[in-house]
C-alpha positions as CSV (number, residue, x, y, z in Angstrom):
1,X,-0.1,-0.3,-0.2
2,X,1.4,3.2,-1.0
3,X,0.3,6.9,0.3
4,X,-0.6,9.9,-2.1
5,X,-1.8,13.4,-1.5
6,X,-5.4,14.6,-2.5
7,X,-7.3,17.7,-2.9
8,X,-10.1,18.5,-0.3
9,X,-12.7,20.8,-0.2
10,X,-10.5,24.0,1.1
11,X,-7.8,23.5,-1.5
12,X,-10.7,23.2,-4.2
13,X,-11.9,26.7,-2.5
14,X,-8.6,28.3,-2.7
15,X,-8.1,27.1,-6.1
16,X,-11.1,29.0,-7.3
17,X,-11.0,31.7,-5.7
18,X,-7.3,32.5,-6.9
19,X,-8.7,31.9,-10.4
20,X,-11.5,33.9,-10.2
21,X,-9.1,36.8,-8.8
22,X,-6.7,36.5,-11.5
23,X,-9.6,36.6,-14.4
24,X,-11.3,39.4,-12.8
25,X,-8.2,41.5,-12.5
26,X,-8.0,41.2,-16.4
27,X,-11.5,41.7,-16.9
28,X,-11.7,38.0,-18.3
29,X,-15.3,36.1,-18.3
30,X,-14.4,32.4,-17.8
31,X,-16.0,29.4,-16.2
32,X,-13.2,27.6,-13.7
33,X,-14.0,23.8,-12.7
34,X,-11.6,21.9,-10.0
35,X,-11.6,18.7,-10.3
36,X,-9.9,15.5,-8.2
37,X,-7.2,13.0,-9.4
38,X,-10.0,10.7,-11.3
39,X,-11.5,13.7,-12.6
40,X,-14.8,14.1,-10.7
41,X,-15.7,18.0,-9.8
42,X,-14.5,19.1,-6.8
43,X,-15.8,22.7,-7.7
44,X,-17.0,25.5,-10.2
45,X,-17.7,28.9,-10.7
46,X,-18.9,30.6,-14.0
47,X,-17.7,34.4,-13.8
48,X,-20.8,37.1,-15.2
49,X,-20.5,37.1,-18.4
50,X,-19.1,33.9,-19.3
51,X,-20.3,31.9,-22.3
52,X,-22.9,29.5,-21.4
53,X,-20.4,26.9,-23.5
54,X,-17.9,27.4,-21.0
55,X,-19.7,25.7,-18.5
56,X,-19.2,22.6,-19.9
57,X,-15.9,23.3,-21.9
58,X,-14.1,24.6,-18.2
59,X,-14.8,20.5,-16.2
60,X,-14.4,18.5,-19.6
61,X,-10.9,20.1,-19.7
62,X,-9.9,19.8,-15.9
63,X,-11.5,16.0,-16.0
64,X,-8.8,15.4,-19.2
65,X,-6.1,17.0,-17.7
66,X,-6.6,14.9,-14.8
67,X,-6.9,11.3,-16.1
68,X,-4.2,12.4,-18.8
69,X,-1.9,13.5,-15.9
70,X,-0.6,16.4,-17.9
71,X,-1.9,19.7,-19.2
72,X,-4.3,19.6,-22.0
73,X,-2.1,21.7,-24.3
74,X,-0.1,18.8,-24.8
75,X,-3.2,16.5,-26.0
76,X,-3.9,19.2,-28.4
77,X,-0.8,19.4,-29.7
78,X,-0.8,15.3,-29.8
79,X,-4.0,15.7,-32.2
80,X,-2.8,18.8,-33.9
81,X,0.4,17.0,-34.6
82,X,-1.6,14.3,-36.9
83,X,-2.7,11.5,-33.6
84,X,-6.2,12.2,-34.5
85,X,-7.5,8.8,-33.9
86,X,-7.1,9.8,-29.9
87,X,-10.1,12.0,-30.7
88,X,-12.2,8.8,-30.0
89,X,-10.6,8.3,-26.5
90,X,-13.5,7.6,-24.3
91,X,-14.3,10.0,-21.5
92,X,-11.8,12.7,-22.9
93,X,-13.9,15.4,-24.4
94,X,-11.8,18.4,-22.9
95,X,-8.7,18.1,-25.5
96,X,-8.2,22.0,-25.7
97,X,-6.0,24.0,-24.1
98,X,-6.9,25.3,-20.6
99,X,-6.7,22.5,-18.5
100,X,-3.5,22.4,-16.2
101,X,-2.9,19.4,-13.9
102,X,-1.7,19.5,-10.5
103,X,1.6,17.3,-9.8
104,X,2.5,16.7,-6.3
105,X,5.5,14.4,-5.2
106,X,5.0,12.9,-8.5
107,X,1.3,12.1,-8.4
108,X,-1.3,13.9,-10.5
109,X,-3.9,14.6,-7.5
110,X,-6.1,16.8,-9.8
111,X,-6.7,19.6,-12.4
112,X,-7.7,23.3,-12.9
113,X,-9.8,23.8,-15.9
114,X,-11.0,27.2,-17.7
115,X,-12.9,28.3,-20.3
116,X,-13.8,31.6,-21.8
117,X,-10.9,33.3,-23.5
118,X,-8.3,32.2,-25.5
119,X,-6.5,29.3,-24.9
120,X,-3.3,30.9,-23.8
121,X,-5.1,32.7,-21.3
122,X,-7.4,30.2,-20.0
123,X,-4.0,28.3,-19.1
124,X,-2.4,31.2,-17.6
125,X,-5.7,31.7,-15.1
126,X,-5.2,27.5,-14.6
127,X,-1.6,27.9,-13.8
128,X,-1.6,31.2,-12.0
129,X,-4.2,29.5,-9.7
130,X,-2.3,26.5,-8.7
131,X,1.0,28.7,-8.1
132,X,-1.1,30.6,-5.9
133,X,-2.6,27.6,-4.0
134,X,0.9,26.0,-3.8
135,X,2.2,29.8,-2.3
136,X,5.2,29.6,-4.3
137,X,6.6,29.4,-7.8
138,X,5.0,26.9,-10.4
139,X,8.3,24.9,-10.1
140,X,8.3,23.8,-6.6
141,X,6.3,21.2,-4.6
142,X,3.7,22.2,-2.1
143,X,3.7,21.1,1.6
144,X,0.8,18.7,1.9
145,X,-0.5,16.1,4.0
146,X,-0.6,12.7,2.7
147,X,-3.7,10.9,2.6
148,X,-3.9,6.8,2.6
149,X,-6.7,5.6,-0.1
150,X,-9.6,3.8,1.1
């Protein structure tokens, strides 16, 4: 048996708050989703003025990033690079940039997905939220309390 860190409700709220603050500071109307390692939604917010379609796209990006254990930009690049058969992968429908995986101690523990502005800006919001949650630069690991899976 091994232990892995996991996101909880407080983490999800902190990530949402940081993402919301970053988006509002730039006047960006977006939807923001946070999910756990299994791609299950832990938190969601759609800012005033965000496109209604973004309410479906942001959670899909977060789920895809978590399940693939990588940022969705890399998945999108793979598809654009010719691996179009990947479009048929079951359960993965957020294959657009804007989903950012949260990796702690080598484990993907969840992801933040954002939709509503340019793809690079969606990813910026997600990455900035994760950096704020960590309380450190993006290249360092946060201090977390490992949990034992049930």
